[in-house]
C-alpha positions as CSV (number, residue, x, y, z in Angstrom):
1,M,64.4,-54.5,-91.0
2,G,65.4,-57.6,-89.0
3,E,66.9,-61.0,-89.8
4,E,66.6,-61.6,-93.5
5,L,65.2,-64.9,-94.7
6,F,66.4,-64.5,-98.1
7,S,70.4,-64.1,-98.7
8,Q,71.2,-62.7,-102.1
9,E,74.8,-64.0,-101.8
10,L,73.2,-67.7,-101.7
11,F,71.0,-66.5,-104.4
12,A,74.1,-65.8,-106.7
13,R,75.7,-69.4,-105.9
14,N,72.3,-70.8,-106.4
15,L,72.0,-69.2,-110.0
16,D,75.5,-70.2,-111.0
17,V,74.4,-74.1,-110.4
18,M,71.1,-73.4,-112.2
19,R,72.9,-72.1,-115.2
20,S,75.5,-75.0,-115.5
21,A,72.2,-77.7,-114.7
22,F,69.7,-75.9,-117.4
23,I,72.1,-74.5,-120.0
24,M,69.4,-74.6,-122.8
25,E,66.8,-72.9,-120.4
26,Y,66.0,-69.0,-120.3
27,N,67.5,-66.7,-117.9
28,S,64.3,-65.7,-116.1
29,M,63.6,-69.5,-115.5
30,R,67.2,-70.3,-114.1
31,A,66.7,-67.2,-111.9
32,L,63.2,-68.8,-110.5
33,G,65.1,-72.2,-109.6
34,A,67.9,-70.3,-107.9
35,F,65.0,-68.2,-106.1
36,L,63.2,-71.3,-105.1
37,Y,66.1,-72.8,-103.6
38,T,67.3,-69.7,-101.7
39,A,63.7,-69.2,-100.2
40,E,64.1,-72.6,-98.7
41,G,67.9,-71.6,-97.2
42,R,69.1,-74.4,-99.6
43,T,72.5,-74.8,-101.5
44,A,71.7,-76.4,-105.3
45,D,73.2,-79.4,-106.0
46,K,74.2,-80.0,-109.5
47,E,74.2,-83.3,-109.6
48,H,71.3,-84.2,-107.5
49,I,69.3,-81.7,-109.9
50,R,70.7,-83.4,-113.0
51,E,69.5,-86.9,-111.6
52,T,66.1,-85.1,-110.8
53,K,65.8,-84.3,-114.3
54,A,66.5,-87.5,-115.4
55,L,64.1,-89.2,-113.4
56,L,61.3,-86.9,-114.8
57,K,62.6,-87.6,-118.1
58,S,62.2,-91.2,-117.6
59,R,58.7,-91.0,-116.0
60,K,57.3,-88.4,-118.6
61,G,57.7,-88.4,-122.4
62,F,58.6,-86.1,-124.6
63,F,55.0,-85.1,-125.3
64,S,53.8,-85.1,-121.7
65,D,52.0,-82.3,-120.1
66,F,54.9,-82.3,-117.5
67,R,57.4,-81.7,-120.4
68,G,56.6,-77.8,-121.4
69,H,57.8,-74.7,-119.7
70,L,57.4,-76.0,-116.5
71,V,60.1,-78.3,-116.6
72,L,62.4,-76.4,-114.6
73,P,60.2,-75.5,-111.6
74,I,59.0,-79.4,-111.6
75,V,62.5,-80.5,-111.1
76,I,63.4,-78.0,-108.7
77,K,60.3,-78.9,-106.4
78,M,61.3,-82.4,-106.8
79,S,64.7,-82.1,-106.1
80,L,64.0,-80.1,-102.8
81,S,61.7,-82.6,-101.9
82,Q,63.0,-85.7,-99.6
83,D,61.3,-88.2,-101.8
84,P,61.6,-86.6,-105.6
85,E,59.8,-89.7,-107.1
86,G,56.9,-89.7,-104.2
87,Y,56.6,-86.1,-105.4
88,L,56.0,-86.5,-108.7
89,E,53.7,-89.3,-108.3
90,G,51.6,-87.1,-106.2
91,L,51.9,-83.9,-108.3
92,T,50.6,-86.1,-111.1
93,D,47.6,-87.8,-109.1
94,T,47.1,-84.0,-107.9
95,Y,46.8,-82.8,-111.5
96,K,44.5,-85.7,-113.0
97,S,42.4,-84.4,-110.0
98,L,41.8,-81.2,-111.3
99,S,39.4,-82.4,-114.1
100,T,37.4,-79.7,-115.7
101,S,35.0,-79.2,-118.3
102,F,36.6,-76.2,-119.6
103,L,39.6,-75.7,-122.0
104,L,41.9,-75.2,-119.6
105,G,45.7,-75.0,-120.7
106,D,48.0,-77.7,-119.3
107,E,50.7,-75.4,-117.5
108,S,48.1,-73.8,-115.7
109,R,46.5,-77.1,-114.2
110,L,50.2,-78.0,-113.6
111,L,50.6,-74.8,-111.5
112,A,47.5,-75.5,-109.5
113,A,48.2,-78.8,-109.0
114,M,51.7,-77.9,-107.4
115,V,50.1,-75.6,-105.3
116,L,47.7,-78.2,-104.0
117,Y,49.9,-81.2,-103.7
118,E,52.4,-78.8,-101.7
119,N,49.9,-77.3,-99.1
120,I,47.3,-79.9,-98.7
121,R,47.1,-83.3,-96.8
122,S,46.6,-86.2,-99.4
123,E,43.0,-87.3,-97.3
124,H,42.0,-83.6,-98.3
125,R,43.3,-83.1,-101.5
126,S,40.3,-84.3,-103.8
127,E,38.0,-82.0,-101.6
128,M,40.0,-79.1,-102.3
129,C,40.2,-80.1,-106.1
130,R,36.8,-79.9,-106.3
131,E,36.1,-76.6,-104.6
132,T,39.1,-75.0,-106.5
133,M,36.9,-76.0,-109.8
134,E,33.8,-74.6,-107.8
135,I,35.4,-71.3,-107.5
136,Y,36.9,-71.1,-110.8
137,R,33.5,-72.0,-112.4
138,A,32.1,-69.0,-110.1
139,M,35.1,-66.9,-111.6
140,R,33.8,-67.6,-115.6
141,K,30.1,-66.6,-114.4
142,N,31.4,-63.4,-112.8
143,H,33.7,-62.6,-115.7
144,P,33.0,-65.1,-118.8
145,L,35.1,-63.1,-121.2
146,L,37.7,-62.5,-118.8
147,T,38.5,-65.4,-117.0
148,S,41.2,-67.5,-118.5
149,Q,43.5,-70.6,-117.7
150,A,45.8,-68.2,-116.0
151,D,43.4,-67.9,-113.3
152,L,43.0,-71.2,-112.2
153,P,46.2,-71.3,-109.5
154,F,44.5,-68.0,-108.2
155,A,41.4,-70.4,-107.6
156,V,43.6,-72.3,-105.4
157,L,44.6,-69.4,-103.5
158,M,41.0,-69.1,-102.7
159,A,39.9,-72.3,-101.8
160,L,43.2,-72.6,-99.3
161,K,41.5,-69.8,-97.5
162,Q,38.5,-71.8,-96.9
163,G,35.9,-69.1,-97.0
164,N,32.7,-68.4,-97.9
165,I,33.1,-68.6,-101.9
166,D,30.3,-66.0,-102.7
167,E,31.7,-63.7,-100.4
168,Q,35.1,-64.3,-101.9
169,I,33.9,-63.6,-105.2
170,R,32.4,-60.8,-104.3
171,N,35.3,-59.5,-102.8
172,V,37.5,-60.0,-106.0
173,E,34.8,-57.9,-107.6
174,V,35.1,-54.9,-105.2
175,C,38.8,-55.0,-105.8
176,Y,38.3,-55.4,-109.6
177,Q,36.0,-52.3,-109.6
178,I,38.4,-50.0,-107.6
179,V,41.5,-51.1,-109.0
180,G,40.2,-51.3,-112.7
181,K,39.6,-47.5,-112.5
182,K,43.0,-46.6,-112.5
183,F,43.7,-49.3,-115.3
184,P,40.9,-49.5,-117.8
185,L,43.0,-51.0,-120.3
186,S,44.5,-53.6,-118.6
187,K,41.7,-55.6,-117.4
188,D,43.5,-59.3,-117.3
189,D,46.3,-58.0,-115.0
190,V,43.5,-56.2,-113.0
191,Q,41.8,-59.5,-112.3
192,T,45.0,-61.0,-111.3
193,V,45.9,-58.4,-108.6
194,S,42.1,-58.5,-107.3
195,H,42.4,-62.3,-106.7
196,I,45.4,-62.0,-104.8
197,L,44.1,-59.3,-102.9
198,A,40.8,-61.1,-102.2
199,A,42.7,-64.2,-101.1
200,A,44.2,-62.2,-97.9
201,P,42.2,-61.0,-94.8
202,G,41.1,-57.9,-94.6
203,D,38.4,-55.2,-96.1
204,A,38.7,-55.4,-100.0
205,A,38.3,-51.8,-100.3
206,E,41.0,-50.3,-98.1
207,K,43.4,-53.2,-99.7
208,S,42.5,-52.0,-103.0
209,E,43.3,-48.5,-102.1
210,R,46.7,-49.5,-100.5
211,F,47.6,-51.2,-103.5
212,L,47.0,-48.2,-105.7
213,N,49.2,-46.0,-103.1
214,M,51.8,-48.9,-103.5
215,Y,51.9,-48.5,-107.4
216,E,52.4,-45.0,-107.4
217,A,55.0,-45.0,-104.8
218,F,57.0,-47.5,-107.2
219,K,56.4,-45.4,-109.9
220,K,57.8,-42.2,-108.3
221,A,60.7,-44.0,-106.8
222,G,61.6,-44.9,-110.7
223,I,60.9,-48.5,-110.4
224,R,57.8,-49.0,-112.6
225,I,56.1,-52.3,-112.1
226,S,53.5,-52.8,-114.9
227,G,51.3,-55.4,-116.5
228,R,51.3,-58.7,-115.2
229,C,53.9,-57.8,-112.9
230,M,51.7,-55.5,-110.6
231,A,50.5,-58.7,-109.0
232,I,53.5,-58.8,-107.0
233,L,52.5,-55.5,-105.9
234,A,49.5,-56.8,-104.5
235,V,51.7,-59.4,-102.5
236,L,53.5,-56.4,-100.8
237,T,50.1,-55.0,-100.3
238,N,48.8,-58.0,-98.2
239,S,52.3,-57.7,-96.2
240,S,52.7,-55.6,-92.8
241,L,55.4,-53.1,-94.6
242,S,54.3,-49.7,-95.1
243,V,54.2,-48.2,-98.7
244,E,57.4,-46.6,-98.1
245,E,59.1,-49.5,-96.4
246,A,58.3,-51.7,-99.2
247,V,59.6,-49.2,-101.8
248,S,62.9,-48.6,-100.2
249,Q,63.7,-52.2,-99.7
250,S,62.7,-53.0,-103.2
251,V,64.8,-50.2,-104.6
252,E,67.6,-51.3,-102.7
253,N,67.0,-54.9,-104.0
254,D,66.9,-54.1,-107.4
255,R,70.2,-52.2,-107.0
256,R,72.0,-55.4,-106.0
257,L,70.5,-57.8,-108.3
258,K,71.3,-55.5,-111.0
259,K,75.2,-56.1,-110.2
260,Q,74.6,-59.8,-110.5
261,K,75.5,-61.9,-113.3
262,G,72.3,-62.9,-115.3
263,F,69.8,-59.7,-114.4
264,G,71.0,-57.2,-116.9
265,L,69.3,-56.4,-120.2
266,L,70.8,-59.5,-121.7
267,G,69.6,-61.6,-118.8
268,T,66.2,-61.5,-117.1
269,G,65.8,-58.0,-118.3
270,T,64.7,-55.0,-116.2
271,E,60.9,-55.7,-115.8
272,I,61.5,-59.3,-114.6
273,R,64.4,-58.3,-112.4
274,R,62.3,-55.6,-110.7
275,L,59.6,-58.7,-110.2
276,F,62.3,-60.5,-108.3
277,A,63.4,-57.2,-106.4
278,A,59.9,-57.0,-104.9
279,A,59.5,-60.7,-104.6
280,V,62.8,-60.6,-102.2
281,T,61.0,-57.7,-100.5
282,A,57.7,-59.9,-99.6
283,V,60.0,-63.1,-98.6
284,N,62.0,-61.1,-96.0
285,Q,58.9,-60.3,-94.3
286,I,58.1,-63.8,-93.1
287,P,60.6,-64.0,-90.0
288,E,59.6,-60.6,-88.8
289,A,55.8,-61.7,-88.8
290,E,55.7,-65.3,-87.9
291,G,54.4,-65.9,-84.6
292,T,52.3,-62.6,-84.6
293,A,48.9,-61.2,-85.7
294,A,50.9,-59.6,-88.7
295,F,51.5,-62.9,-90.1
296,E,48.1,-63.9,-90.3
297,A,48.0,-60.8,-92.6
298,L,50.3,-62.6,-95.1
299,S,48.0,-65.9,-95.2
300,S,44.6,-66.7,-94.3
301,S,45.6,-70.5,-94.2
302,I,48.6,-72.8,-94.8
303,L,49.5,-70.3,-97.5
304,S,52.2,-68.2,-97.0
305,V,53.2,-65.6,-98.8
306,I,56.3,-67.4,-100.6
307,L,53.5,-69.4,-102.3
308,S,51.7,-66.0,-103.7
309,I,55.4,-65.2,-105.0
310,E,56.1,-68.1,-106.5
311,L,52.9,-68.5,-108.3
312,M,53.6,-64.5,-109.9
313,I,56.7,-65.6,-110.9
314,L,56.1,-68.9,-112.5
315,I,53.1,-67.0,-114.6
316,M,55.1,-64.1,-115.3
317,I,57.9,-66.3,-116.7
318,I,55.8,-68.4,-118.7
319,S,54.7,-65.1,-120.3
320,S,58.2,-63.7,-120.9
321,S,59.5,-67.0,-122.2
322,S,56.4,-67.3,-124.6
323,A,56.9,-63.8,-125.8
324,S,60.6,-64.4,-126.1
325,S,60.2,-67.1,-128.1
326,S,57.7,-65.6,-130.6
327,S,60.0,-62.7,-131.0
328,S,63.2,-65.2,-131.8
329,S,60.9,-66.7,-134.3
330,S,60.0,-63.8,-136.1
331,H,63.7,-62.6,-136.5
332,S,65.1,-65.9,-137.7
């Protein structure tokens, strides 16, 4: 492997800063904050993050849609921006533009708004919001009982591809049918995987078979990545790595992460740690692929593989945090 974009040493230092800046947060959320900074090659500044957190608090009240599970990633994205206040204003406007007649969860709309705001020029944002909702409605029409608010960010991925909507929905269905045969009891997870596979260029059937090979190879290597975490394998499927390379690099990343404070059983837990391990593997392909035909395989538009990783980590951590909260309540 060539030059690594993602430094695990920097990751460890940034994680220490997150523990100090977000004392009451879940370990998995703090790991996400460190991941976002490290993926940018930036060193987290505790005081700057605290100032940004205070700015968000002053602009958004306690019951604001911006004060739920996504406080940490919003603060981190603001702090990474050259203009934190401008980022918040732009995100708010984009969030409002993602109006819909469906009962969508606020967190899903925020995730989608973050993706759109960061990747679309302001003059095109309204158009992309409309296209996102058009794709989401097509998703619901295709699978009315299966499609939920968690699918909205993936409608953004497809909108950014700027392809024919009907063709994209057909590709999603091809992936869904092939992958679904292997996981008949995990329809929600299969749909998420199908959205990510369909968002990248290439034959839908071939990508689906490659995903299944990737899943079996990880399982054989003793790194079982299942449930919602399977989506990170879809990201790796869309990369230029061979199945063998993806597995070996992820195994090594998992081994290294396991030694870091915060990634044990009392930290993020095994499932989330393995998600990060696979995410690091995918991030490290960018410097090797950039400027080549392989780079186009990572994304069909300005959306990079990092964006796909961020989306999955955000959604996984929200689910993990909610489950942990419910478990804590049941034992109190």
